[in-house]
C-alpha positions as CSV (number, residue, x, y, z in Angstrom):
1,M,3.2,-5.9,14.8
2,N,1.3,-7.8,12.1
3,I,3.4,-8.7,9.0
4,P,1.4,-11.4,7.1
5,A,3.7,-14.0,5.5
6,D,1.5,-14.3,2.3
7,L,2.1,-10.6,1.3
8,R,5.1,-8.8,-0.3
9,Y,6.5,-5.5,0.9
10,T,8.5,-2.5,0.0
11,K,11.2,-0.5,1.9
12,D,8.7,2.4,1.8
13,H,6.2,0.3,3.9
14,E,3.6,-0.6,1.3
15,W,2.3,-4.2,1.1
16,V,1.2,-6.0,-2.0
17,R,-1.2,-9.0,-2.4
18,I,-0.8,-10.5,-5.9
19,E,-3.9,-12.1,-7.4
20,G,-3.2,-13.1,-10.9
21,N,-2.2,-10.0,-12.8
22,T,-3.7,-7.7,-10.2
23,A,-1.8,-6.2,-7.3
24,I,-3.8,-5.0,-4.2
25,I,-1.8,-2.4,-2.4
26,G,-1.9,-0.7,1.0
27,I,0.4,0.4,3.8
28,T,1.8,-1.9,6.4
29,D,0.8,-2.1,10.1
30,F,4.2,-0.6,10.9
31,A,3.5,2.4,8.6
32,Q,0.1,3.1,10.0
33,G,1.5,2.9,13.5
34,E,4.2,5.4,12.7
35,L,1.8,7.8,11.1
36,G,-0.8,7.7,13.9
37,D,-4.5,8.5,13.4
38,I,-5.2,8.6,9.6
39,V,-7.7,11.2,8.7
40,F,-7.6,11.3,4.9
41,V,-6.4,9.2,2.0
42,D,-5.9,11.1,-1.3
43,I,-5.4,9.0,-4.4
44,G,-6.0,10.8,-7.7
45,T,-4.4,8.2,-10.0
46,E,-7.4,6.0,-10.8
47,G,-7.4,5.0,-14.5
48,Q,-3.7,6.1,-14.8
49,D,-0.6,4.2,-15.6
50,V,1.8,4.6,-12.7
51,A,5.5,3.6,-12.8
52,R,7.1,1.5,-10.0
53,E,8.4,3.8,-7.2
54,A,6.3,6.8,-8.5
55,V,4.0,8.5,-6.1
56,F,0.4,7.3,-6.5
57,G,-1.2,9.3,-3.7
58,T,-0.9,10.5,-0.1
59,V,-2.1,9.6,3.3
60,E,-2.8,12.3,5.8
61,A,-2.5,11.7,9.5
62,V,-3.2,14.2,12.3
63,K,0.4,15.4,12.4
64,T,1.8,14.6,8.9
65,V,1.2,13.8,5.3
66,S,3.1,10.9,3.7
67,D,3.5,10.0,0.0
68,L,2.4,6.5,-1.2
69,F,4.9,4.9,-3.6
70,M,3.8,2.4,-6.3
71,P,5.4,-1.0,-5.6
72,V,4.8,-2.3,-9.2
73,S,4.2,-0.6,-12.5
74,G,0.7,-0.7,-13.8
75,K,-2.7,0.9,-14.3
76,V,-4.7,1.8,-11.2
77,V,-8.0,0.1,-11.9
78,E,-9.8,0.6,-8.6
79,L,-9.6,2.7,-5.4
80,N,-11.0,1.5,-2.1
81,P,-14.3,3.3,-2.0
82,G,-14.6,2.8,1.8
83,L,-11.6,5.0,2.6
84,A,-13.5,8.2,1.7
85,D,-15.9,7.7,4.6
86,D,-13.6,5.7,6.9
87,P,-9.9,6.5,6.4
88,A,-9.2,5.2,9.9
89,A,-9.8,1.7,8.4
90,V,-6.1,2.0,7.4
91,N,-5.3,2.1,11.2
92,T,-7.7,-0.6,12.3
93,D,-7.4,-3.1,9.4
94,P,-4.5,-2.2,7.2
95,Y,-4.4,-5.6,5.4
96,G,-8.2,-5.9,5.0
97,K,-10.6,-3.0,4.9
98,G,-7.7,-0.5,4.7
99,W,-6.4,-1.6,1.3
100,M,-5.9,1.4,-1.0
101,V,-5.7,0.5,-4.7
102,K,-5.9,-2.4,-7.1
103,V,-3.4,-2.2,-10.0
104,E,-3.4,-4.2,-13.3
105,M,0.4,-4.9,-13.5
106,S,2.1,-4.0,-16.7
107,A,5.4,-5.7,-15.7
108,P,4.4,-8.7,-13.4
109,G,8.0,-9.7,-13.1
110,E,8.6,-6.6,-10.9
111,A,6.8,-8.4,-8.1
112,A,9.8,-10.7,-7.7
113,D,11.8,-7.7,-6.5
114,L,9.5,-7.1,-3.6
115,L,10.5,-8.0,0.0
116,T,9.3,-11.2,1.7
117,A,7.7,-10.9,5.1
118,D,11.0,-12.0,6.7
119,Q,13.0,-9.4,4.8
120,Y,10.6,-6.7,5.7
121,K,10.7,-7.8,9.4
122,A,14.5,-7.3,9.3
123,I,14.0,-3.8,8.0
124,V,11.5,-2.7,10.7
125,G,13.2,-4.6,13.5
126,A,10.3,-7.0,14.2
């Protein structure tokens, strides 16, 4: 299981890459493995302010649909355009081509509350 040390994580299995005031968000390798083959990513919050822990979209796998929870408050400024044609990128490259949204953080201090890689590993038993 891949859990990059340079990212931050949530208990709900989202990962966050902080670049200045922007948070790039996706789901973890653990999450995509639990979901199975991802067939659709539905994120209708582009341009909207989304509070931390609010649902910002859903990911649909062959057997289930799972909510996506916002790790930090902010405005969704970009969706990953590649996921419309290739939602399976979340399975094959969750930390690269499978990213989901870019968020302009409204409360950057919230990022300090996110889990480190070691803390996340302890939660998923890695």
